[in-house]
KEGU-265233 format. One line per 10 residues: number of its first residue (from 0); for each residue x, y, z of N, C-alpha, C. Coordinates in steps of 0.1 Angstrom, whole numbers. Example, Ala and Ser with C-alpha at 12.3 -4.5 7.8 and 13.67 -1.06 7.14 Angstrom:
<recs>
0) 132 -57 78 123 -45 78 132 -33 78; 128 -22 71 137 -11 71 129 0 79
</recs>
This chain:
<recs>
0) 8 -12 0 0 0 0 9 12 0; 6 22 -8 14 34 -9 11 43 4; 20 50 8 19 59 20 9 69 17; 0 72 27 -10 82 26 -4 96 24; -10 104 16 -5 118 14 -11 127 25; -22 123 31 -28 130 41 -35 121 51; -35 124 64 -41 115 74 -52 123 80; -64 117 80 -76 124 86 -83 114 95; -89 119 106 -96 109 115 -107 117 122; -118 110 126 -128 116 134 -131 108 146
10) -135 115 157 -138 109 170 -150 117 175; -156 112 186 -167 120 191 -167 120 206; -173 130 212 -175 131 226 -190 129 229; -194 120 237 -208 118 241 -212 127 252; -225 130 254 -229 139 264 -228 133 278; -228 120 279 -227 113 293 -212 110 296; -209 113 309 -196 111 314 -194 96 317; -185 89 311 -182 75 313 -168 72 317; -162 82 323 -148 81 327 -140 93 322; -127 92 325 -118 103 322 -118 107 307
20) -119 120 304 -119 125 290 -132 124 283; -143 120 290 -156 119 284 -166 130 289; -178 130 282 -188 140 287 -184 154 285; -192 163 291 -190 177 290 -176 181 296; -172 175 307 -160 178 313 -148 174 304; -149 163 298 -139 158 289 -137 167 277; -149 171 271 -148 180 260 -143 194 264; -146 199 275 -141 212 280 -126 211 281; -121 200 287 -106 198 288 -99 198 275; -105 191 265 -99 189 252 -99 203 245
30) -110 210 245 -110 224 239 -100 233 245; -100 233 258 -90 242 266 -76 238 262; -73 225 261 -60 220 257 -56 225 243; -65 224 234 -63 228 220 -61 243 219; -68 251 227 -67 265 226 -54 270 232; -49 264 242 -37 270 249 -24 262 247; -25 251 239 -13 244 235 -6 253 225; 6 257 228 13 266 218 20 257 207; 25 264 197 32 257 186 43 249 191; 42 236 188 53 227 190 56 222 204
40) 58 231 214 63 225 226 56 231 239; 52 244 238 48 251 250 33 254 251; 29 257 263 15 262 265 15 278 265; 4 283 260 2 298 261 -3 301 275; 0 313 280 -6 317 292 -21 319 290; -29 315 299 -44 315 298 -50 329 299; -41 339 302 -46 352 302 -45 359 288; -38 352 279 -36 358 266 -49 356 258; -52 367 250 -64 367 242 -61 364 227; -50 359 224 -46 356 210 -57 346 204
50) -62 350 192 -72 342 186 -66 329 180; -69 318 185 -64 305 180 -74 299 170; -87 301 173 -97 294 165 -101 301 153; -104 294 142 -110 300 130 -125 297 132; -133 307 134 -147 306 138 -156 306 125; -162 294 123 -172 293 112 -186 289 118; -189 295 129 -202 294 135 -202 288 149; -191 283 154 -190 276 168 -184 285 178; -176 296 174 -170 304 184 -155 305 182; -149 315 190 -135 318 189 -128 315 202
60) -136 310 212 -130 307 225 -136 293 230; -128 286 237 -133 272 241 -146 272 249; -148 282 257 -161 283 264 -173 285 255; -171 294 245 -182 296 235 -184 284 227; -173 277 223 -175 265 215 -182 254 223; -179 253 236 -185 243 244 -200 246 246; -204 258 247 -218 262 248 -225 258 235; -219 261 224 -226 257 211 -227 242 210; -217 235 214 -218 220 213 -229 215 222; -231 221 233 -241 217 242 -255 220 236
70) -256 231 230 -269 235 224 -273 227 212; -262 223 204 -265 216 191 -262 201 192; -261 196 203 -258 181 204 -270 173 200; -267 160 196 -277 150 194 -279 141 206; -287 131 205 -289 123 217 -276 116 221; -268 112 212 -256 104 215 -243 112 213; -243 123 206 -230 130 203 -231 144 207; -222 148 216 -220 161 221 -212 170 211; -202 163 205 -194 170 195 -186 160 187; -183 163 175 -173 156 167 -160 163 167
80) -149 156 168 -136 162 167 -128 155 156; -123 163 147 -116 158 136 -101 163 136; -92 155 130 -79 159 128 -76 158 113; -70 169 107 -66 169 93 -51 172 93; -43 162 88 -29 164 89 -22 159 75; -19 169 67 -12 166 54 2 160 57; 7 152 49 20 145 50 31 156 51; 40 156 61 50 166 63 60 167 51; 64 155 45 73 155 34 68 163 22; 54 162 20 48 169 9 46 183 12
90) 42 186 24 41 200 28 54 208 27; 65 201 29 78 207 28 81 212 14; 74 207 4 75 212 -10 68 225 -12; 59 228 -3 51 241 -4 59 252 2; 60 264 -5 67 275 1 62 278 15; 72 280 24 69 281 39 58 291 42; 58 302 35 49 313 39 34 310 34; 33 299 26 20 295 21 14 284 29; 22 277 37 17 265 43 5 266 52; 5 276 61 -7 277 70 -20 279 62
100) -19 288 52 -32 290 44 -36 278 37; -26 270 32 -29 258 24 -36 248 33; -32 246 45 -38 237 55 -52 242 59; -53 255 61 -66 260 65 -76 259 53; -72 262 41 -81 261 30 -85 246 28; -75 237 29 -77 223 28 -88 218 38; -86 222 50 -96 218 61 -110 222 57; -112 235 53 -125 240 50 -131 232 38; -123 229 28 -129 222 16 -133 208 20; -125 202 29 -128 188 33 -141 188 41
110) -143 197 50 -155 198 58 -167 200 49; -166 209 40 -177 213 31 -181 201 22; -171 194 16 -174 184 7 -179 171 14; -174 168 26 -178 157 33 -193 157 37; -197 169 42 -211 170 46 -220 170 33; -215 176 23 -223 176 10 -225 162 5; -214 155 5 -215 141 -1 -223 132 8; -224 135 21 -232 127 30 -247 131 29; -250 142 22 -264 147 20 -268 156 31; -259 162 39 -262 172 49 -259 186 45
120) -267 195 51 -263 209 50 -250 212 58; -243 222 55 -230 224 62 -233 229 76; -228 223 86 -230 227 100 -220 238 104; -223 244 116 -213 253 122 -201 245 126; -189 252 126 -177 245 131 -166 255 134; -157 251 142 -145 259 144 -133 250 143; -121 256 140 -109 247 140 -97 256 144; -87 249 148 -74 255 153 -63 249 145; -54 257 141 -42 252 133 -30 251 143; -24 239 144 -13 236 152 -1 233 144
130) 11 235 150 24 233 144 32 224 154; 37 213 149 45 204 157 56 199 149; 66 192 155 77 185 148 74 170 149; 77 163 138 76 149 138 87 143 147; 85 131 152 94 125 160 107 121 152; 119 123 159 131 119 152 131 104 148; 137 101 136 137 87 132 150 80 135; 149 67 136 161 59 139 172 61 129; 168 64 116 178 65 105 185 78 105; 182 87 115 189 99 117 183 111 109
140) 171 109 102 165 120 95 160 130 105; 161 143 102 157 154 111 142 154 112; 137 159 123 122 161 125 118 171 114; 105 169 110 99 178 100 87 186 106; 85 198 101 73 205 105 60 197 101; 51 197 111 38 189 108 26 199 112; 23 207 102 11 215 104 -2 207 103; -11 209 111 -24 201 111 -35 209 118; -47 205 116 -58 212 122 -66 203 131; -72 208 141 -82 201 150 -95 208 147
150) -105 201 143 -118 207 139 -129 202 149; -137 211 154 -148 208 163 -161 211 156; -170 201 156 -183 202 149 -194 197 158; -206 202 157 -217 197 166 -222 183 162; -230 178 171 -235 164 169 -247 164 159; -251 176 154 -262 177 145 -259 186 133; -267 185 123 -265 194 111 -279 201 109; -278 213 103 -291 220 101 -299 215 89; -312 217 89 -320 213 78 -332 223 78; -341 222 68 -352 231 67 -361 230 79
160) -364 217 83 -374 215 93 -368 215 107; -358 207 109 -352 206 123 -337 201 121; -330 202 131 -316 197 130 -316 182 130; -306 176 122 -305 162 120 -293 156 127; -294 145 134 -282 139 140 -272 134 129; -260 136 132 -249 131 123 -241 120 130; -240 109 123 -232 98 128 -222 94 118; -210 92 122 -199 87 113 -195 73 117; -198 64 108 -195 49 110 -186 43 100; -175 38 105 -165 31 97 -171 20 89
170) -181 13 96 -187 1 90 -195 5 77; -199 17 77 -207 22 65 -199 30 55; -186 29 57 -177 35 47 -175 50 49; -179 56 60 -177 70 61 -163 74 63; -155 66 69 -141 69 71 -133 69 57; -137 59 49 -132 58 35 -135 70 27; -148 75 28 -152 87 21 -144 99 26; -142 100 39 -135 111 45 -120 111 39; -114 100 39 -100 99 33 -100 102 19; -110 97 11 -110 100 -3 -111 115 -6
180) -120 122 1 -122 136 -1 -110 144 3; -103 140 14 -91 147 18 -80 145 8; -78 133 3 -68 130 -6 -70 137 -19; -82 138 -24 -85 145 -36 -82 159 -36; -86 166 -24 -83 180 -23 -68 183 -21; -61 175 -14 -47 177 -12 -39 175 -25; -43 165 -33 -37 163 -46 -39 175 -54; -51 180 -55 -53 192 -63 -45 204 -58; -44 206 -45 -36 217 -40 -21 215 -44; -16 203 -43 -2 201 -46 1 202 -61
190) -9 198 -69 -8 199 -84 -7 214 -87; -15 222 -80 -16 237 -83 -4 244 -78; 2 241 -67 13 248 -61 26 243 -65; 28 230 -64 41 223 -67 42 218 -81; 31 213 -87 32 207 -100 32 192 -98; 30 185 -109 28 170 -108 41 163 -104; 52 170 -103 65 163 -99 65 160 -84; 55 165 -76 54 161 -62 52 146 -61; 46 139 -71 44 125 -70 57 117 -70; 68 123 -75 80 116 -76 87 115 -62
200) 82 123 -52 88 123 -39 83 112 -30; 73 105 -34 67 95 -26 72 81 -28; 76 74 -18 80 61 -19 69 51 -15; 69 39 -21 59 29 -17 63 23 -4; 55 26 6 58 20 20 44 19 27; 45 11 38 32 9 45 28 21 52; 14 23 52 8 34 59 8 32 74; 12 42 82 12 41 96 2 51 102; -8 47 110 -18 56 115 -15 58 130; -14 70 134 -11 73 149 -24 72 157
210) -22 72 170 -33 72 179 -38 86 181; -50 89 174 -55 103 174 -61 107 187; -64 97 196 -71 101 208 -61 105 219; -48 103 216 -37 107 226 -32 120 221; -36 131 228 -31 144 224 -16 146 226; -11 139 236 4 140 238 12 133 227; 5 125 219 12 119 207 14 130 197; 5 140 197 7 152 188 16 163 194; 16 164 207 23 174 214 32 168 224; 43 161 221 51 154 231 57 164 241
220) 56 160 253 61 168 264 76 166 265; 84 176 264 98 175 264 104 182 276
</recs>
């Protein structure tokens, strides 16, 4: 299997607390963590009002986002949390000053097309762009920049009559659809910015999927 050019994943927070990291308290902790985790290694001071979130209807602060999640939840889903992470070796081919905007545009196109292809109207959402370094490899390769986004969406989507619950099930092929949409849009972005020669930079190797539920896997404590 060829190595994925972009890794995406979805998870959800249910409204009921069933242990550490679940329910409203778990979602609040996750949102707060995402807001104040600084680029790569450090936390921001919680007194800083620096805007981290791109607000597309859910808010610019973790408290506001949490309130919207609570108001727009379904019976089983308080919020959906996504990760969108283009491959670092391919992002390295993009001019550095263009990379944040490329990942932001990519995130928005993926959200829009995923809901459209699922037959839903576009819901409210917010996302935050994070920057980390990949882990050093045993072969001595230097760590690479890994820009990625964390997206927070409600448990429902709007419709003419009433809001509809949204469920993402791997058994029904929703994860495959998610990956296909993400791959299609990132390929188009690379073709436009880098040109078709970006395909020569990929080697055939097994795909490795990280543990998306472990935030410290994305932000190692050093």
